[in-house]
N, C-alpha and C positions, 0 to 999 in steps of 0.2 A: 351193398353200398351202391348208391346211385351217383352217377357222374353227371356233371353239367354237360350240356351239348355245346360243341363248338359251332358257332354261328358264322355263316358267310358274311363278309368276305375274308375271314381269317385265312392267312396264307397256308396254314397247316392242312387245309382241305384240298389244296392244289398240289401237294407233294406226294410222290409215290412212297407207299409204306414199305417198311423193311420186312423181309421174310422172317418167320419164326424158325429158329434153328433147333431149339430144344423145348419140349412141352414140360414146363415146370409146374409146381403147385401155384405159382403166381399167375401163370397163364390160365390154369383151370379156374382160379378165383376171378380172373378178369372175365372169362366167359360167363360165369354166374352173374357177375355185376353188370355186364353188358346186357344180358337178358332182362335183368331187373330194371335197368335204365330204359331199355326199349319199351317195356310194358308201361312204365311210369309215364312215358311221354306219348303213349298211344301209337307207337310205331309198329311196323311189321318187319323192320330190318334195321340193323345198326352196324356200322363199320368202326373199327378201332380209331381211325383218324377223326371220327366225329366226336370222340371223347378225349382228343388230344394225344392219342397213343399211336406212334408210327410203327404199327405192326400189321401184318397181313392176316387179320382176324375179322370175321363178321358173324353176326347171328341173324337168322331169318326165321320168322314164324308167321306165316300168312293166315293160318287158321289151325284149329285143334286137330282137324283130320290129318293134315300133312305133318303136323308137329314141328318141333324145334330143330333147326339145322345149325350146328356150330361148325363154322368153316375156318380152318386154319390153313393158310397158304393156298386158297382156292384158285383154280384156273379153269377157264372155259376151254374144253378140248374139242367140242363139236357144237355147231348151231345150225338150225334149219328154219326156213320160213321167216316171215316178218309179220309184225303186228304193230299197230299204232294205238296207244292208249294214253290216258292222263296219268301224270306222276306228280308227286310232291316229295318233300324231304324235311326231316327233322332239323337239319342244319340250315335250311332256307325257308323259314316260316312264311306262311301265307302266300306262297308262290307255287303255281301249278301250271302245267302245260302238257301238250301231247308230245310223245317221244316215240320214235320208231325203234323197236327192239326185235331180236329174234324171237319167234314164237316157241321154239324148243331149244333148250341148251343141255349139254352134258357137262357137268362140273366135276372135276377131280379135286379132292381136298383131304386133309387129315382131320380126324376127330380128336376129342380130348384124351383118348387113350393112345393116340399116335397111329391108329389104323388108317390106311389109305382107303378112301371111299370114292365111288363114282355114282352119281345120281343123274338121271335124265328128268328134266322138269319141263312142264308145258304151261302156257298161258301166264297167269298172274305170278305163280311161283318162279317161272323162268325170268319174268321181268324183274322180280325182287332180287334174284341172284345177280342178274346183270347190273342192276343199280348199285348194289353193295360192292361188287367186284370193281365197278368203275371208281367208287370211292377209294379203294385200295390202290388204284392207279392214278389218283389225283385228278380224276375226271368227275364233273358234276352234270346232273341232268339239265341244268339251265343252259348249258352249252349245246344241248341237243334238241331243245324245244322247237317244235314245228309251229304250233299255235299256242299262245298263252291262253290260260283259262283263269278268269277272275275268280277270287275266292267266293264272291257272292253268287257266281254262276256254277260253282263246282257241283253242288247237289243236283241241280237240273241236268248238268252234263252227265253225271253218273247214272241218273234215272233213264235218260235218253239212250245211253249206250250200254245199259246193263246186260242186254242179251247179245252184244257183239262178240 
């Protein structure tokens, strides 16, 4: 099942999501549907508030090599370094800009089986984790933009900074 994406300036995007207390069949179904929704909208991450669910759940899949991360109650427990790169968001179409993030993060979360996982991510994956966890805290990347990037300039920006 694909969900419609909640579009900014909807107030639900600025609210802190509630923790998941029990991983039920409904939560597992939600994870499956969130991944399907993310893929259908050409995203690399999706947080539950972006589909109107006030739950601390996110899915992230930046590429096939790293695979799918299903994050229940994620928290950043360590971060190192900084990196500035361009971001966009499914909930804020046609808006892009550079954002400073940690270059390395360690995230603790629960998976669909209820197992506690810790993963350390670098670069683009670390950025995606931070972006989605921000959503769970009611924070949006547009509030952190250093320099806006026009949609028509995005491709050129990406080519220019590909090796950064």
